C-alpha angles and dihedrals in degrees: 000000000000119000114272132194092251095056091080089066096053116120114262109274096023108119124216091227131031141199109233126207109248095227139125117255096256089063087074088068094041093052094050091045087057094046099038107020096158098040117108110259095177136019114190123171087336094310112129123207116183126211095260091052093045092052091048092050092048091049091051091049090050091051091050092053091053090050089051087058099254108154134200112288096021115129123242121186121220107207095179144125123219102303130123088264089069095054095041094047094044096056093033093054092048091049089054088055094250125139113242119226109199107214126189109239089214091063116123121238090262093051092047092050091049094051095046091049093046093052097037089231112167097179130060138181118210145145132261092254123124085229090068116007095053089059093046089053090051095054100033098094095035092064101025098246106193100194132030111182110196126198130186132217085236091065092083111032132133090205137053117292090240090068089058090072090063086060101036117029117230091239088064091061125087124216115246117229098212094197132111111337099013121101135180113244092223091054087063090060099064101081109109095178122112113289117255119275098217113177096244115172128193092248093052117108110262102180149353111232112192120219117233092253092236091135099040138305115002112260133193114241106214106224122185130214086252092053093053097042091046093052094048088049092049090054092045092054092043087062095041093140096036108047115071112199113237094011110071127101116202121203101223108193094128108093113262092215085070115084093234096059092035090064105027097040108022110029096031089044092053091046094055098036094247128164113245115213099207118209115175094208141009111265113159096218093046091050094049092045090050091051091050094048103039103026100220119206100199124046117182109192149147131243096264091056093049089047092055093048095046090052094053107108095217101038093128090062093066101071096252088157088085089074111091097174138026118191114204123199141128094073139022115283114225110228093228090056092049092053093047095048095047093046091051099043107024089227121130120236118205115194116217138173137223145135137215091257090062101046074259121273121086103144137031140162114251112272095222110008134055112347116193106208112219093030132091089230130229134335109269121240117305090011121121122195140175142169117242133188117275096230105055102006088220105092120075110225127221124268111281095023121113122243141132117305114231124183140190129195147117091275093063116113128254089240140276115317110262092342108108094161093053090044091054090054094059105027113063123163090337094309121122112217102214100193089229123122111226145160132219121209125215092269094054099257113141127214126192113230099182148297112301091231094046096056111120119224107203118178089338094308124115113237118189112208093213092058091055092044091054088059093047092052090057090062107103093225098048120098100173136002142182132183129203138172118254120198114255127184093217106038099024088236138004130202118256122190127211113201135189111198123218116262111282094011127119120203133168134218092244090051092054094045092049090049090054093045089059091054108029139054111263095253090056097052114106112249092202133031122197120192120216138173091230142359127234110260141181120243091269093052100260110149108240105226089174091062090052091049092049090053090053094048092048091050088052091048092242111149094188098095112179 
């Protein structure tokens, strides 16, 4: 691509353009199985599965799908947390030529039904947990699901099944009706015939990754094999002098059904022959114990995870010095939190940026060179980016001025599944309109100001929630904070802050407001502060401002939810 201002700040050895292998995603696993057959690919509850075994299991799963009649291009939903089932089914489904639909296991029955209907998926893989299987049972007949493949946590254990019930209570498990349409996951791993040779091409759709729905109805981003391989390769080359093939261990507590972990943990991990430490949920003690026992080198996370770790009084006793790199995405990282975490652990956090529609990574701070704290860094190789005016989206603004971030690159989606009108709104002449307000400084480092639709307009002034939140996080008694706009007859909107105080601390509304007045222009200062014990979050720890706003509008009796 043409030379851009940010290229001068690339780490030495990182090219501005790359040559990408023209392969389907499952080749990432096949290649590492050939290079590192005996290396651990997965560690789950102490169970070790090496690369040769993982490839064999994925091949068997692929063969079983073909025998069930699943054809190339058909959609199969993975309704799974971070267990070996997820990794096996993901690569196995792709090898069979199917399109994977990543489905959040915390979805309600209504949300699950919507996503299955929207994709036309008639097969699903899940676990025998009430959390998931009970909802699958409820929607199975409504939408004519043909195949429900059910795994159990006991499928991959290094200890007797009886011990499992000290971890997961029996009442949390759902009985499996092994009748027509239901299949045991382990029964799909008994086919020793040659794996299917589906004609899967790089430009074929690999998966449908649903957006969080924070800006409207949830939509499926149609990502190709080329998109996913390209993005994993971009990240690999971005860390050319950091990642060591066949030697890294990635702490995988972020859910792999989310696009961030799917690329940065799973696909990148398979590409470089890393060991994935699979944790099905975030539990602070489990995470710290895992770090102490297995000594991970790479730790992708989100601000809420780093907040929890940095507030643990004995964090230095858990061997966190094994971690050489923390990648932070999914939500803005307050500068105060970054400083505290790095000072406590000695690990380095690099903030990056991405979105489902771009597989997801588009920007990252350099791994070795100049890191600009408070920014999401530079566009990665072969990625173009610019900031355009908010009104027309056609005029590029000057450095330092806010506008909408738009990006272009080989990792950008085909479009939204079966939604041509919505696709046309965000894909224009090859450019993806992200909906995020950002700035670019004179050296080509980008910083995210806020979501376009979450900007507060108070008395004619633009107020960016993240800017106010950055100030709140500096307050010594504040653990977490979120800011939204609340309708106001006089100003149009005013800023309201939601604050979670640190354990053992007492803080008042007037104290918070005075603190903000000393650091912000008057129109940016929150008019109201509400204290809570927790904030609503997505499964990757992103604070859901939309949920807070909906609560406010409902309390006010306003049906016009944005």
